[in-house]
PAZAPA-4460 file (N, C-alpha, C; in steps of 0.05 Angstrom, whole numbers, plus 32768, in hexadecimal, padded with zeros to 4 digits):
% residues 95
    n_x    n_y    n_z   ca_x   ca_y   ca_z    c_x    c_y    c_z   seq   type   mol
   802B   7F06   7F77   8022   7F20   7F6F   8025   7F23   7F51     1      M     A
   8012   7F30   7F45   8012   7F34   7F28   8024   7F4B   7F21     2      V     A
   8032   7F49   7F0B   8044   7F5F   7F02   8032   7F76   7EF8     3      A     A
   803B   7F8E   7EFE   802C   7FA6   7EF7   8036   7FB1   7EDD     4      D     A
   8024   7FB8   7ECB   802C   7FC5   7EB2   8031   7FE3   7EB7     5      S     A
   8025   7FEE   7ECC   8029   800A   7ED3   8041   800C   7EE6     6      D     A
   8056   8019   7EDD   806F   801A   7EED   806B   802A   7F07     7      S     A
   8059   803D   7F07   8053   804D   7F1F   8048   803B   7F35     8      R     A
   8035   8029   7F2D   8029   8017   7F41   803E   8002   7F4B     9      I     A
   804E   7FF9   7F39   8064   7FE6   7F40   8077   7FF3   7F54    10      A     A
   807D   800D   7F50   808F   801B   7F62   8082   801E   7F7D    11      W     A
   8068   8024   7F7E   805A   8027   7F98   8058   800C   7FA6    12      H     A
   8055   7FF6   7F98   8054   7FDC   7FA5   8070   7FD6   7FB1    13      R     A
   8085   7FDD   7FA3   80A0   7FD8   7FAE   80A5   7FEA   7FC6    14      A     A
   809C   8003   7FC5   80A0   8015   7FDC   8090   800B   7FF4    15      Q     A
   8078   8001   7FEE   8067   7FF7   8004   8075   7FE0   8012    16      L     A
   8080   7FCE   8003   808E   7FB7   800F   80A6   7FC0   801F    17      K     A
   80B6   7FD3   8014   80CE   7FDE   8021   80C6   7FED   803B    18      K     A
   80B2   7FFE   8039   80AA   800E   8051   809F   7FFD   8067    19      N     A
   808F   7FE8   8060   8085   7FD6   8074   809B   7FC7   8082    20      R     A
   80AF   7FBE   8073   80C5   7FB0   807F   80D5   7FC3   8091    21      A     A
   80D9   7FDB   8089   80E8   7FEF   809A   80D9   7FF5   80B3    22      E     A
   80BE   7FF8   80B1   80AE   7FFE   80C8   80AE   7FE6   80DC    23      L     A
   80AD   7FCE   80D1   80AE   7FB6   80E1   80C9   7FB5   80F0    24      R     A
   80DE   7FBC   80E2   80F9   7FBB   80EE   80FB   7FD0   8105    25      Q     A
   80F1   7FE8   8101   80F2   7FFC   8116   80E2   7FF3   812E    26      I     A
   80CA   7FE9   812A   80B9   7FE0   8140   80C5   7FC8   814F    27      E     A
   80D0   7FB5   8140   80DD   7F9E   814C   80F5   7FA6   815C    28      T     A
   8105   7FB8   8151   811C   7FC2   8160   8114   7FD0   817A    29      K     A
   80FF   7FDF   8179   80F6   7FED   8190   80EE   7FDA   81A7    30      R     A
   80E2   7FC3   81A0   80D9   7FB1   81B4   80EE   7F9E   81BD    31      F     A
   8101   7F97   81AC   8116   7F84   81B4   812D   7F92   81C2    32      T     A
   8134   7FAA   81BA   814A   7FB9   81C6   8140   7FCA   81DD    33      V     A
   8128   7FD5   81DA   811D   7FE7   81ED   8120   8004   81E3    34      G     A
   810F   8015   81EC   8110   8031   81E3   8127   8040   81F0    35      Q     A
   8132   8051   81E0   8147   8062   81EB   813A   8076   81FE    36      S     A
   8149   807D   8213   813E   8090   8227   813F   80AD   821E    37      S     A
   814F   80B2   8209   8151   80CE   8200   8139   80D7   81F1    38      G     A
   8131   80F0   81F8   8119   80FC   81EB   811D   80FF   81CD    39      A     A
   8136   8107   81C6   813C   810B   81A9   8139   80F1   8199    40      R     A
   8143   80DB   81A5   8141   80C1   8197   8124   80B8   8195    41      A     A
   8114   80BC   81AA   80F8   80B5   81A9   80E9   80C5   8194    42      Q     A
   80EE   80DF   8193   80E1   80F0   817F   80E9   80E8   8163    43      N     A
   8102   80E1   815F   810B   80D8   8144   80FD   80BE   813C    44      E     A
   80FB   80AB   814F   80EE   8092   8149   80D0   8096   8143    45      A     A
   80C3   80A8   8152   80A7   80AE   814C   80A4   80BB   8131    46      R     A
   80B6   80CD   812A   80B5   80DA   8110   80B8   80C6   80F9    47      R     A
   80CB   80B4   80FD   80D0   80A0   80E8   80B8   808D   80E4    48      Q     A
   80AC   8085   80FB   8094   8073   80F9   807D   8082   80EC    49      V     A
   8078   809B   80F4   8062   80AA   80E8   8067   80AE   80CA    50      A     A
   807F   80B4   80C2   8086   80B8   80A6   8082   809F   8096    51      E     A
   808B   8088   80A1   8087   806F   8093   806A   8067   8090    52      L     A
   805B   806B   80A5   803E   8065   80A4   8030   8077   808F    53      K     A
   8038   8090   808D   802C   80A2   8079   8033   8098   805D    54      D     A
   804C   8091   8059   8054   8087   803E   8045   806D   8037    55      K     A
   8042   805B   804B   8033   8042   8046   8016   8048   803F    56      I     A
   800A   805A   804D   7FEE   8062   8048   7FEB   806D   802C    57      R     A
   7FFD   807F   8024   7FFB   808B   8009   7FFE   8076   7FF4    58      Q     A
   8011   8064   7FF7   8015   804E   7FE3   7FFD   803C   7FE2    59      S     A
   7FF2   8035   7FF9   7FDA   8024   7FF9   7FC2   8031   7FEB    60      E     A
   7FBF   804C   7FEF   7FA9   805A   7FE2   7FAD   805A   7FC3    61      Q     A
   7FC5   805F   7FBA   7FCA   8060   7F9D   7FC6   8044   7F91    62      I     A
   7FD0   802F   7F9E   7FCC   8014   7F94   7FAF   800C   7F94    63      I     A
   7FA1   8013   7FAA   7F84   800E   7FAC   7F74   801B   7F96    64      G     A
   7F7A   8034   7F90   7F6C   8042   7F7A   7F71   8034   7F60    65      Q     A
   7F8A   802D   7F5B   7F91   801F   7F42   7F81   8005   7F3F    66      H     A
   7F80   7FF5   7F55   7F73   7FDC   7F54   7F55   7FDF   7F50    67      E     A
   7F49   7FF3   7F5C   7F2C   7FF8   7F58   7F26   7FFE   7F3A    68      K     A
   7F38   800C   7F2D   7F33   8014   7F12   7F39   7FFE   7EFE    69      Q     A
   7F4B   7FEB   7F04   7F54   7FD8   7EF0   7F4B   7FBC   7EF5    70      T     A
   7F43   7FB4   7F0C   7F3D   7F98   7F12   7F20   7F92   7F0B    71      R     A
   7F1C   7F7A   7F00   7F02   7F6F   7EFB   7EF7   7F64   7F15    72      R     A
   7EDD   7F61   7F17   7ED2   7F54   7F2F   7EDA   7F37   7F31    73      P     A
   7EE1   7F2E   7F48   7EEA   7F12   7F4C   7ED3   7EFE   7F4E    74      L     A
   7EBC   7F07   7F58   7EA5   7EF5   7F5A   7E98   7EF2   7F3F    75      A     A
   7E8D   7EDB   7F3B   7E80   7ED6   7F21   7E63   7ECE   7F24    76      T     A
   7E57   7ED3   7F3B   7E3B   7ECD   7F3E   7E2A   7EE3   7F31    77      D     A
   7E11   7EDE   7F2B   7E01   7EF1   7F1C   7DFD   7F0B   7F2B    78      L     A
   7DF9   7F09   7F45   7DF4   7F22   7F55   7E0C   7F34   7F55    79      R     A
   7E24   7F29   7F58   7E3D   7F39   7F58   7E41   7F46   7F3C    80      S     A
   7E3D   7F36   7F27   7E42   7F41   7F0D   7E2D   7F55   7F04    81      L     A
   7E15   7F52   7F0E   7E00   7F65   7F06   7E03   7F80   7F14    82      S     A
   7E12   7F81   7F2A   7E16   7F9B   7F38   7E2D   7FAB   7F2E    83      S     A
   7E3D   7F9F   7F1B   7E54   7FAD   7F10   7E4C   7FBE   7EF9    84      V     A
   7E56   7FD6   7EF8   7E51   7FE8   7EE1   7E66   7FE2   7ECB    85      S     A
   7E5F   7FD1   7EB9   7E72   7FC8   7EA4   7E77   7FDD   7E8F    86      W     A
   7E65   7FF1   7E8E   7E69   8006   7E7A   7E81   8018   7E80    87      G     A
   7E88   801A   7E99   7E9E   802B   7EA1   7EB9   801C   7EA2    88      T     A
   7EB8   8002   7EA0   7ED1   7FF2   7EA3   7EDB   7FEB   7E87    89      W     A
   7EF4   7FF1   7E82   7F01   7FEA   7E69   7F1E   7FE4   7E6E    90      D     A
   7F26   7FCC   7E68   7F42   7FC3   7E6D   7F56   7FD0   7E5B    91      A     A
   7F4D   7FDB   7E44   7F60   7FE5   7E31   7F62   8004   7E30    92      N     A
   7F5B   8010   7E46   7F5D   802D   7E48   7F7A   8036   7E4B    93      V     A
   7F84   8047   7E3B   7FA0   8051   7E3F   7FA2   8061   7E58    94      P     A
   7FB8   805D   7E67   7FBA   806C   7E81   7FD0   8081   7E7E    95      R     A
***
């Protein structure tokens, strides 16, 4: 992964990694140990999963927006390059 010059994007990438690992741990624990029979425990687990998924979605959206604005097209064929609006892309724009 490339290092980010924007600290906000770097923070979201770190949060995304952390939240995905935490979600994976909760879901793995649920299947290996089994679900607790208590309604309170089930509601708490559902709330945690929903909260983590929401945080993951928000971070993915912010990172996606940033990449759309800053990345150059990866394809170098004439058709791909001709469809890009190069007038609106500038790598040296202060953020």
